[in-house]
C-alpha positions, 0 to 999 in steps of 0.5 A, spaced: 390 524 615 388 517 615 382 514 619 381 507 619 377 503 624 376 509 628 383 511 629 386 518 627 393 517 623 397 523 620 404 525 619 408 530 623 413 535 620 417 535 627 424 532 627 423 527 633 429 524 637 429 518 642 435 517 647 437 511 651 443 510 654 446 516 651 445 514 644 440 516 639 435 510 638 431 514 633 431 520 629 426 522 624 423 528 620 418 523 618 414 521 624 407 519 624 402 521 629 397 515 632 392 517 636 391 510 640 387 513 646 383 519 645 387 524 649 394 524 646 398 521 640 404 517 640 409 517 635 411 512 630 418 512 627 420 509 620 424 503 620 429 506 616 430 512 621 431 507 627 437 504 630 434 497 629 441 493 631 439 495 638 433 492 638 432 484 639 426 481 638 422 478 645 418 473 641 412 476 644 406 478 641 401 484 643 394 484 640 390 490 638 383 490 636 385 495 631 392 495 630 393 487 629 399 483 632 405 487 634 412 484 635 415 486 642 423 488 642 428 489 647 432 496 646 439 495 648 444 500 648 451 501 652 449 496 657 442 499 658 436 495 657 429 496 656 425 490 655 419 490 651 420 498 649 419 497 642 413 495 638 412 493 630 406 491 627 409 488 620 402 485 618 397 490 621 390 491 617 392 499 617 397 499 612 400 506 614 403 502 620 406 496 617 413 500 616 413 503 623 416 502 630 413 505 636 417 506 643 414 506 650 414 513 652 417 512 659 422 506 657 426 511 654 431 516 657 429 522 653 424 525 647 426 531 643 421 535 639 426 539 634 431 541 640 426 541 646 425 536 650 418 533 650 414 532 657 409 527 658 407 525 651 407 528 644 403 535 644 396 534 640 396 539 634 388 539 636 389 541 643 389 548 645 390 551 652 387 559 653 388 562 660 384 568 661 384 573 667 377 573 670 373 577 675 368 572 677 367 570 684 370 563 686 369 559 692 371 552 693 369 548 699 371 541 702 367 538 706 363 544 707 369 548 709 371 554 705 378 553 703 379 558 697 375 564 695 377 569 690 374 575 685 381 575 681 381 568 678 385 566 672 381 561 668 384 556 664 380 553 658 383 546 655 381 542 650 376 536 652 377 538 660 373 543 664 375 550 666 380 550 671 380 556 676 387 558 678 387 562 684 392 566 688 395 563 694 393 569 698 386 567 697 387 560 699 387 557 706 394 554 705 394 552 713 389 547 711 394 544 705 399 539 706 405 539 701 405 532 697 411 528 694 406 527 688 409 531 681 406 530 674 408 533 667 404 536 662 406 538 655 402 544 655 404 547 662 410 543 665 411 540 672 406 541 677 407 540 685 401 538 689 398 539 696 393 535 700 387 538 704 386 536 711 379 538 714 379 535 721 382 528 721 380 527 714 385 528 709 383 529 701 390 526 698 393 531 692 386 535 691 390 542 689 396 543 684 400 549 682 405 550 676 411 554 680 415 554 673 410 553 667 412 553 660 412 559 657 406 559 653 402 558 660 406 563 664 399 566 666 398 561 671 405 561 675 405 560 682 397 560 682 393 554 685 387 550 682 383 544 685 380 538 682 373 541 681 371 533 680 372 532 688 370 539 691 364 544 691 365 550 687 361 556 687 362 561 681 358 568 683 354 564 688 352 558 684 354 551 685 357 548 680 356 541 677 362 536 679 365 535 672 366 527 670 373 526 667 378 521 667 380 525 674 374 523 677 
Protein backbone atom coordinates (compact mmCIF):
# COMPACT_ATOMS: atom_id res chain seq x y z
CA UNK A 1 0.00 0.00 0.00
CA UNK A 2 1.26 3.47 -0.86
CA UNK A 3 0.57 6.63 1.07
CA UNK A 4 1.83 9.83 -0.54
CA UNK A 5 0.54 13.32 0.15
CA UNK A 6 -2.19 11.80 2.33
CA UNK A 7 -3.54 9.63 -0.51
CA UNK A 8 -4.15 5.88 -0.16
CA UNK A 9 -2.95 3.80 -3.11
CA UNK A 10 -2.91 0.01 -3.25
CA UNK A 11 -3.21 -2.86 -5.74
CA UNK A 12 -6.43 -4.79 -6.31
CA UNK A 13 -6.56 -8.54 -6.93
CA UNK A 14 -9.87 -8.31 -8.84
CA UNK A 15 -10.23 -8.56 -12.59
CA UNK A 16 -11.72 -5.23 -13.71
CA UNK A 17 -13.20 -4.45 -17.13
CA UNK A 18 -14.61 -1.28 -18.67
CA UNK A 19 -16.97 -1.22 -21.66
CA UNK A 20 -17.94 1.46 -24.19
CA UNK A 21 -19.77 1.02 -27.49
CA UNK A 22 -20.03 -2.73 -26.98
CA UNK A 23 -16.27 -3.19 -26.68
CA UNK A 24 -13.87 -3.80 -23.80
CA UNK A 25 -11.82 -0.62 -23.47
CA UNK A 26 -9.75 -1.87 -20.54
CA UNK A 27 -9.30 -5.32 -19.03
CA UNK A 28 -6.85 -5.97 -16.22
CA UNK A 29 -5.99 -8.16 -13.27
CA UNK A 30 -3.48 -5.50 -12.14
CA UNK A 31 -5.77 -2.60 -11.26
CA UNK A 32 -4.69 0.02 -8.75
CA UNK A 33 -7.17 1.46 -6.27
CA UNK A 34 -6.72 5.17 -5.58
CA UNK A 35 -8.71 7.00 -2.89
CA UNK A 36 -9.07 10.38 -4.60
CA UNK A 37 -11.87 11.17 -2.14
CA UNK A 38 -12.34 9.72 1.36
CA UNK A 39 -15.60 7.91 0.57
CA UNK A 40 -14.56 5.33 -2.04
CA UNK A 41 -11.66 4.37 -4.33
CA UNK A 42 -11.25 4.75 -8.10
CA UNK A 43 -9.69 2.16 -10.39
CA UNK A 44 -6.56 3.01 -12.37
CA UNK A 45 -5.47 0.66 -15.21
CA UNK A 46 -1.97 -0.18 -16.47
CA UNK A 47 -1.59 1.43 -19.90
CA UNK A 48 -0.67 -2.00 -21.30
CA UNK A 49 -4.18 -3.25 -20.42
CA UNK A 50 -6.01 -0.34 -22.12
CA UNK A 51 -6.98 -0.15 -25.81
CA UNK A 52 -5.02 3.05 -26.28
CA UNK A 53 -5.86 3.20 -30.01
CA UNK A 54 -9.39 4.23 -28.96
CA UNK A 55 -8.08 7.15 -26.88
CA UNK A 56 -7.44 10.52 -28.53
CA UNK A 57 -5.69 13.36 -26.65
CA UNK A 58 -7.97 16.34 -25.99
CA UNK A 59 -5.08 18.74 -25.55
CA UNK A 60 -6.48 19.71 -22.16
CA UNK A 61 -4.85 19.42 -18.74
CA UNK A 62 -6.54 18.72 -15.41
CA UNK A 63 -4.46 19.84 -12.45
CA UNK A 64 -4.50 18.10 -9.10
CA UNK A 65 -2.59 19.36 -6.03
CA UNK A 66 -1.59 15.80 -5.16
CA UNK A 67 -1.52 13.96 -8.50
CA UNK A 68 -0.04 16.68 -10.71
CA UNK A 69 -1.02 17.56 -14.29
CA UNK A 70 -3.38 15.08 -15.94
CA UNK A 71 -3.76 14.68 -19.71
CA UNK A 72 -7.37 14.24 -20.85
CA UNK A 73 -8.45 11.87 -23.64
CA UNK A 74 -11.64 11.30 -25.58
CA UNK A 75 -12.64 7.64 -25.86
CA UNK A 76 -14.14 6.70 -29.26
CA UNK A 77 -15.49 3.20 -29.96
CA UNK A 78 -17.88 2.11 -32.73
CA UNK A 79 -19.21 5.62 -33.19
CA UNK A 80 -19.72 6.16 -29.46
CA UNK A 81 -17.76 9.08 -28.07
CA UNK A 82 -16.94 9.96 -24.46
CA UNK A 83 -15.07 13.31 -24.37
CA UNK A 84 -12.56 13.73 -21.57
CA UNK A 85 -13.44 10.30 -20.18
CA UNK A 86 -9.84 9.08 -19.78
CA UNK A 87 -7.01 10.63 -17.81
CA UNK A 88 -3.27 10.03 -17.44
CA UNK A 89 -0.65 11.53 -15.13
CA UNK A 90 2.59 10.72 -17.03
CA UNK A 91 4.73 13.02 -14.87
CA UNK A 92 2.84 12.72 -11.59
CA UNK A 93 4.84 13.35 -8.39
CA UNK A 94 3.28 10.04 -7.27
CA UNK A 95 5.38 7.48 -9.09
CA UNK A 96 2.75 4.69 -8.90
CA UNK A 97 0.35 6.71 -11.10
CA UNK A 98 2.64 7.49 -14.01
CA UNK A 99 1.95 4.37 -16.10
CA UNK A 100 -1.77 4.21 -15.36
CA UNK A 101 -5.03 5.33 -17.02
CA UNK A 102 -8.16 6.42 -15.18
CA UNK A 103 -11.69 6.44 -16.66
CA UNK A 104 -14.65 8.56 -15.59
CA UNK A 105 -17.15 6.21 -13.95
CA UNK A 106 -20.32 7.68 -15.46
CA UNK A 107 -18.86 8.25 -18.93
CA UNK A 108 -18.46 4.55 -19.69
CA UNK A 109 -21.25 2.10 -20.52
CA UNK A 110 -20.46 -0.57 -17.92
CA UNK A 111 -17.89 -1.69 -15.37
CA UNK A 112 -17.31 -5.24 -14.16
CA UNK A 113 -15.50 -6.53 -11.09
CA UNK A 114 -14.79 -10.15 -12.08
CA UNK A 115 -18.12 -11.14 -13.78
CA UNK A 116 -20.41 -8.97 -11.65
CA UNK A 117 -21.43 -5.55 -12.89
CA UNK A 118 -20.24 -2.74 -10.66
CA UNK A 119 -22.79 -0.34 -9.20
CA UNK A 120 -22.11 3.35 -8.61
CA UNK A 121 -18.40 3.03 -7.74
CA UNK A 122 -15.81 0.40 -6.73
CA UNK A 123 -16.37 -1.37 -3.47
CA UNK A 124 -14.04 -0.18 -0.76
CA UNK A 125 -12.26 -3.18 0.83
CA UNK A 126 -12.28 -1.28 4.14
CA UNK A 127 -16.01 -0.54 4.02
CA UNK A 128 -18.40 -2.79 5.93
CA UNK A 129 -22.18 -3.07 6.22
CA UNK A 130 -23.75 -4.95 9.16
CA UNK A 131 -27.53 -5.39 9.42
CA UNK A 132 -28.91 -6.51 12.76
CA UNK A 133 -32.45 -7.16 13.94
CA UNK A 134 -33.36 -4.96 16.90
CA UNK A 135 -36.09 -4.37 19.47
CA UNK A 136 -35.45 -0.70 20.20
CA UNK A 137 -38.48 1.55 20.00
CA UNK A 138 -37.90 3.94 17.10
CA UNK A 139 -40.17 6.88 16.36
CA UNK A 140 -39.69 9.34 13.49
CA UNK A 141 -41.17 12.83 13.47
CA UNK A 142 -41.36 15.30 10.59
CA UNK A 143 -42.49 18.82 11.52
CA UNK A 144 -43.82 17.43 14.81
CA UNK A 145 -45.91 14.71 13.14
CA UNK A 146 -45.14 11.05 13.86
CA UNK A 147 -44.51 9.49 10.45
CA UNK A 148 -43.14 6.11 11.61
CA UNK A 149 -43.03 4.11 14.83
CA UNK A 150 -41.70 0.60 15.33
CA UNK A 151 -40.25 -1.75 17.95
CA UNK A 152 -38.85 -4.14 15.34
CA UNK A 153 -36.31 -2.13 13.34
CA UNK A 154 -33.41 -3.49 11.37
CA UNK A 155 -30.29 -1.52 12.29
CA UNK A 156 -27.83 -0.97 9.47
CA UNK A 157 -24.29 -0.11 10.57
CA UNK A 158 -22.15 1.16 7.70
CA UNK A 159 -18.57 2.39 7.87
CA UNK A 160 -18.32 6.19 8.26
CA UNK A 161 -22.11 6.68 8.32
CA UNK A 162 -24.60 6.96 11.19
CA UNK A 163 -26.72 3.95 12.06
CA UNK A 164 -29.80 3.72 9.82
CA UNK A 165 -33.10 2.40 11.15
CA UNK A 166 -34.97 0.36 8.53
CA UNK A 167 -38.64 -0.03 9.41
CA UNK A 168 -41.51 -2.18 8.08
CA UNK A 169 -43.88 -0.24 5.81
CA UNK A 170 -46.76 -1.33 8.05
CA UNK A 171 -45.16 0.79 10.79
CA UNK A 172 -44.92 3.88 8.56
CA UNK A 173 -47.57 6.47 7.68
CA UNK A 174 -47.41 5.63 3.98
CA UNK A 175 -50.38 7.96 3.42
CA UNK A 176 -48.02 10.86 4.13
CA UNK A 177 -45.44 9.62 1.60
CA UNK A 178 -45.38 10.56 -2.08
CA UNK A 179 -43.32 8.43 -4.44
CA UNK A 180 -40.42 10.22 -6.09
CA UNK A 181 -38.75 9.62 -9.45
CA UNK A 182 -35.36 9.63 -7.72
CA UNK A 183 -33.23 6.47 -7.66
CA UNK A 184 -29.68 5.95 -6.41
CA UNK A 185 -27.16 3.13 -6.63
CA UNK A 186 -25.06 1.69 -3.83
CA UNK A 187 -22.36 -0.94 -4.48
CA UNK A 188 -23.16 -2.60 -1.14
CA UNK A 189 -26.97 -2.46 -1.08
CA UNK A 190 -28.22 -2.05 -4.66
CA UNK A 191 -30.73 0.38 -6.21
CA UNK A 192 -32.88 2.51 -3.91
CA UNK A 193 -36.24 4.13 -4.60
CA UNK A 194 -37.42 7.27 -2.80
CA UNK A 195 -40.44 9.00 -1.32
CA UNK A 196 -41.06 12.57 -0.25
CA UNK A 197 -43.04 13.39 2.91
CA UNK A 198 -45.99 15.79 2.81
CA UNK A 199 -46.98 17.45 6.07
CA UNK A 200 -49.85 19.85 5.39
CA UNK A 201 -48.81 22.05 2.48
CA UNK A 202 -45.09 21.40 2.93
CA UNK A 203 -43.27 18.68 0.98
CA UNK A 204 -39.91 17.35 2.20
CA UNK A 205 -38.23 16.00 -0.93
CA UNK A 206 -36.64 12.53 -1.02
CA UNK A 207 -36.67 12.04 2.74
CA UNK A 208 -37.37 8.28 2.70
CA UNK A 209 -35.82 5.41 0.75
CA UNK A 210 -36.07 1.67 0.34
CA UNK A 211 -34.24 -1.15 -1.43
CA UNK A 212 -36.98 -3.35 -2.92
CA UNK A 213 -34.45 -5.80 -4.43
CA UNK A 214 -31.18 -5.34 -2.52
CA UNK A 215 -27.94 -7.13 -3.30
CA UNK A 216 -27.56 -10.57 -1.67
CA UNK A 217 -25.42 -9.29 1.21
CA UNK A 218 -28.13 -6.76 2.16
CA UNK A 219 -31.25 -8.91 1.87
CA UNK A 220 -32.22 -8.21 5.47
CA UNK A 221 -33.45 -4.71 4.51
CA UNK A 222 -35.51 -5.80 1.48
CA UNK A 223 -38.73 -3.78 1.33
CA UNK A 224 -38.05 -1.86 4.53
CA UNK A 225 -37.84 1.95 4.61
CA UNK A 226 -35.36 4.35 6.18
CA UNK A 227 -35.31 8.08 6.84
CA UNK A 228 -32.52 10.62 6.59
CA UNK A 229 -31.81 11.08 10.30
CA UNK A 230 -29.99 14.27 9.27
CA UNK A 231 -33.35 15.84 8.29
CA UNK A 232 -35.93 14.37 10.69
CA UNK A 233 -36.37 13.98 14.45
CA UNK A 234 -35.65 10.43 15.60
CA UNK A 235 -36.49 9.12 19.07
CA UNK A 236 -34.90 5.84 20.19
CA UNK A 237 -36.38 4.32 23.35
CA UNK A 238 -37.88 7.73 24.07
CA UNK A 239 -34.63 9.67 23.73
CA UNK A 240 -34.37 12.26 20.97
CA UNK A 241 -31.27 11.64 18.87
CA UNK A 242 -28.89 14.36 17.78
CA UNK A 243 -29.08 14.92 14.04
CA UNK A 244 -25.86 13.56 12.49
CA UNK A 245 -23.66 15.69 10.25
CA UNK A 246 -22.87 13.85 7.02
CA UNK A 247 -22.54 14.52 3.30
CA UNK A 248 -26.34 14.07 3.12
CA UNK A 249 -27.19 16.84 5.57
